[in-house]
N, C-alpha and C positions, 0 to 999 in steps of 0.2 A: 305669441301675444306681443302687442305693442304697448309701451309705456308712454303716455301722453302727459306732458307738463304744460299747463296753461297759465299765462300771466293774467291775473284778474283780481279785482277787489271784491267780486261777488261770486264766490265759488258755487253758491246754491243756484245761481242763474245758469251757470255752465252745465250743471247736472240736469237742470230742467230741460235745457235745449237738447241734451243727449236723449232724454226720455222722449221728447216730442219727435226727434228724428229716428226713433226706434233703434238706437245704437246701444247694444249691450256693453256694460262696463263693470269693472270690479276694482277692489282695493282703492277706493277714493281716499286721498290723504291731503291734508292742508300742507302747503309749503310756504316759504317766506314770501314768494312772489305770487302765490295763488293756490292752485290745486293740481294734483297729479292723480292719474287713474290708468288702468289698462283696458284695452279693447282688443278683440280678435283682429288678426291681420286682414282678413277678408272684408271687414267693415271699414277699413281705413279710407277707401275712395269716397264712401258716403260721409265719413267724418270730415274730409277735406272740403266738401261743399259747404260746411258751416262757416268756413273761413275765420276760424278762431286764432288768436295770437298764441300759437303753441309750438312745441317742439316734440317730435316723435323719437323715441329711443327703443331700439330692439332689446328684447330680454329673452333669457333662456337659451335654448339651442340655436334659435335664429340669430341671436347676437354673435354667438361663436362662429356660426357659418358665415355671417357677413364679414367678420373680421378676417377669417381665413381666406375668403374670396378675394380680398384685397391684397393678399400676400401669395402670389403664385409660386414663389420659391419654396414656401412651406408646404404647399400642395404637392409640388413635384417631389420634394424630399420625402413626404409621407408615402406617396405612391411607390417610390423607389425602395423605401424601407420595407413596406409590406411585401413587395416583390422579392426582396432579398430574404425575408423571413420565410416566404413560401418556398423559395429556391433552396434554402438551407435544410428544409425538411427531407430532401433527397440525400443528405449526407450524414455521416456519423459525426456527432458533436463531441461526444466523450465516451470513454470505455470504463466500466466499473468491473472489478475483478473480485470474486469471492472464492475462498478455499485454496488460496495459493500456498498456504502453509508457511514454511520458512524460506521459500524461494522469493527473492526480491521482485516486486511488481515490474521493475524496469526490464528484467530478464524475460518475464512473461510477455510484455508488450513488444520487445524486440523479436521474440519468436513468432508472435502473431503478425508482426509487420513483414517478416520474411515470407509469409504466405499471402501478402497483399491486404491484410486487415489492419487498419490503423485509423486514427482520427483524421477526418477529411475525405475519406474514401466514399464513393458513390455506393450507397447500400443496395441499389438495384443491380449492381454489377458484381456483387459478392455472393458466392455460395457458401453460407456459413457451415454447412455440413462438411464440405471439402476442407475448409480452413480448420475445423475441429479435428478432422482425421489427420491432416498434416501436422497439426500441433502435437497430437498424441504420438505420432511417429518420431518426432524430434525430441519430445520430453517424456522419457520412459518413466519418470517418477510420478506421473499422473495416470490414472486409470480411466478417467472420465472428463470430457470437455463438452460443454454446451454453450452455444452463443445465441442469445435471444435479443432481438432488436425491438425496442419500444420507442416509437417516435424517432428521435435522433440520438438516443442513448443506447449503447450496446452493453448488455450484461453478460459477462463471461463467468460461468460457474465451473469450478474445477474440483475434482476429488483426488487427493493424493493417493498413490498406490499404497495399500497396506503392506507393511513389511512381512515377508514370509516368516511365519512362525516356525521356530525350530522344532516344535513338537505339537502334535495334536493330542487330544485327550486320551485316545486309545492306541496311539502309535507306539511301537516298542522302541526303547532307547537304552543305550549303555551310558554310563558315566565314565569319562576318561580324564586324564590329567592334562591341564593346559600349561604346566610348567614342570621343570625338574625340582625335586625336593624330597624331604623325609617326612613321612606321615607321623602326625602327633595326635590326631583325634579323628574318629569316624562316627557319623550318625547316619546309619542306613535305614531308610523308611520303607523301601521296596527294592527288591533285587538281591543279588548275591555278591557279597564283598569279595574281591579278588586279592586284596592286600590287607595288611594289619599294621597296627601302630609300630613304628620303628623301621618299617620297610622304606627303602629308597625307590622312588619312581622316576620315570623319564616322561618328558612331554609326549602326549599321545597314548600313554600306556593305559590299559583297561584298569579301572578302579572298582566299579560296581557293575556287574553284568546284569543285563536284562533277560538272560536266558536261564530259566530255572527248571528244575526237575519237578514233575508231577509226583505227588505222594501216592497216587492210586495206581500208576503204571510207570513204565520205563520211558514214556514220551516226555518231550520237553514243551514248555510253554513260554511264550514271549510276553514280557511285561515292560512297563515303563519304569526304568530304574530311577529311584528318588533318594535323595540324601545329601549330606554335606560332609566333605572331607577336608580337614585342615592339615597343612604341611608347612614345614620350615623351608622357606625359599630364599635363595640369594639372588638379588637383582643388581644390575649394573646400569646406572644412569650417567649419561655423559652430557656436558654442557660446554659450549664454546663461546668466548667473549673476545672480540678483537680489541687490541690495545689502542687502536686509532681508527676512527670512523667519522663519517660525515652525517650531520643531522640538520634538519630545517629549523629555523627560528623565524616565526611569523612576526613581522614588523608593522603591519598595517593592512587595511582593506579598503576597497572601493566598490560601489554598487552602481549598476545601470539597469534600465528596463527597456523592453520593447514588446510589441504586440505580436501574438501568434493567432492566426485565423485559420480554423479548420486544419490545424497541424502545420500550417505554413507560416514561417516567421517573416515578418515584414521589417525591412530596414536592415542595413549592415550592422554587424556586431563591431562596436568600437573597442578595439583592443588597447590596453594601456601601453605606454611606452616602455615601462619596465619589462625586463626579460623574464624574471623568475616570479611566477605566481601560480596558484591553483585556482580552478574555476569551479564554482558551485552554483547550479541553476535550480530554480523552482518555478512552478506554474501556479497561478491563481486564477480560477475560473469564476467570473461573476455569475450570479443566479437571477432568474426572473420567474416568479411564481413557483419557486422550488425546483426549477430546471436549469441546468447549466447552459449558458449561452455559448455559441460556437466560436468564441474567441477568448483568449487568455492573456494575462499580463505576465510576461516572463521576467523574473528577477535574476540578475546575474551578479554574483559576488566574486570579486577578484581578491584573493588572499595573498598578499605579497610576503615573500620570505627571503632570507639570506641563508646560504649554506655555510655552516660552521664546522670546522674540523675539531673533533674532540679527541684529546689524548688522555688515556688513563694510565695510572701507575699500576704495577702488578697487584698491589693490595686492593686498589679500587676495582679492578677487573674481577678479582677474587670475590669481593663483596657482591658484585652484580651476579656472578655465577651462582653464589649461594642463594641469592634471591630467586633466581630462575628455578633452582632445585626445590625451594619451599613452595613455589606456586605449582610446580608439576606434582609434587608429593600430595597436595590437597586432593587432586583428582585420581592420580594413578595408584596411590596407596590408601585410598578411601576404603574403610572397612578392615584394613589389615592392622595387625599389631606389630609395631616396629621394635625389633630386638636390638639391633646394632646399626651404626652408621660409621663407615670408614671413608674418609675423604683423602684424595691426593690430586695434585695438579701439576701441569707442565706448561711451559711457555715455548712456543716454536713458531717461527715465521710471523711474529707479531700477533699471535693468537694464544690466549690462555685457555687451556682445556681442563675442566674440573671433572674428575671421575669419582663417583660415589658408589660404594658397594654397601647395599642395604640388606640386612637380614630381617625378614618378616615372617609372620605366621598368617596365612590367608587360606581361604577356601579355593581349592584348585580344580574343582569339578567343572566340567563342561559336558554337554550332552552330545551324543553321537548316535544318529538313527541306525537302527538295525534294518538292513535291506533284506527283504524277503522276496525271492523269485517265485 
C-alpha cells in the first residue's frame, strides 16, 4: 500500500476526484496541510495522471524492502549471515552430558575429544557408535554411552557402572574379621558363631560361618551369615606436619575475554607480565530461541599470588597435627566407641610426626563369599 499526502484546502474535492477516477482508497485522515489516504500500489500510475500536489510514502513491508534496497551492504551481510547459519547446521555447536555422576564433565569431554568428538566437528563425518564404544573402552566406570545429535546439539547419555554387590540375596557368605581385636559382644542372626566373648581374633579370621548342619541328616547347608560382632581394637594413626613449607597468598586478579567459535578460540591470549598466577577459564554460550549459538565468550581470570615461606614452631605444628587427627577421626572412627587415646610425637629432619594409639570398640564383621565348585 502507498500512503498519499495531498496539500489542499478542500479535502472533500480530492476524495471526489479519486471516486471519479475509480481509484480505491482507505484510511482518509485530515492533516495540517490537507488530507492523507492509502491506495494500492498498482493504482499509483492512474493516480499520477490526476497531477495532484501530493507526496507518496511507502508503508508496511514495501517500505522496509525499499529502505533495504538502498543499502546493499545490509543485503550482502544478511545473505552471508543466512549462509553461515545454514553452514553451521553441519557442525556440532554444543555438547550436553547427562549421567556423568561424580566424574567432572571436563574429563568426559576430554575422553570424547580423544575419539574425535568435540564442539566444532563436522557431524556428517562422525560415527557416534564408534565414539561411544571407544569411550566405554577408555572409561570402565561407565556401562552405557549413547550419543544423539539433534540439530547442532549433541546429547551424551551415560550410565555409571553399578558397583559389584558383595552379596546377592541367596548367595552363601561367611563373616570374617577385618581387624585384630578381642570380642566383647556378638549378635548372630544367621549362621554358626565360631568365636565367643573374650576370644582374641586376627584379621581375616572366621567369626560366623555360613556352613551349617542340617537337623534332619548329616549333610550341610550353605546360608548367608548375618550378624554383628563388636571387638576391642587398637588403631594407630600417624600424621606428619613440616615445620617449614611454602604457601600461596593471592594478592589480586585480572580478567580478559575472547571469542570461541565452534570450539576454535579467536585471537591470541594476552598473558600478564607477572610471572606467578593461576588461570581460571569459563565459557558463556548465548542463546537464540532456546538454542545455544555456535560461539561463546571465554572469560579468563588471572589470579596473582606470591609464594610465602611459613615457619612453624614445634607447638604450632603439634596443634595442626591434632587438627588433622580430629578431621580424620570424624570419618574413620564413625560409629565406633572411643575408649582411650594415647598421643606421642617426634621431630626429625624438619618434620613433626604425631602418632596416636586409639582404643575403640567397633563392629569388625566383613562378608566373605563361600565359593562352591
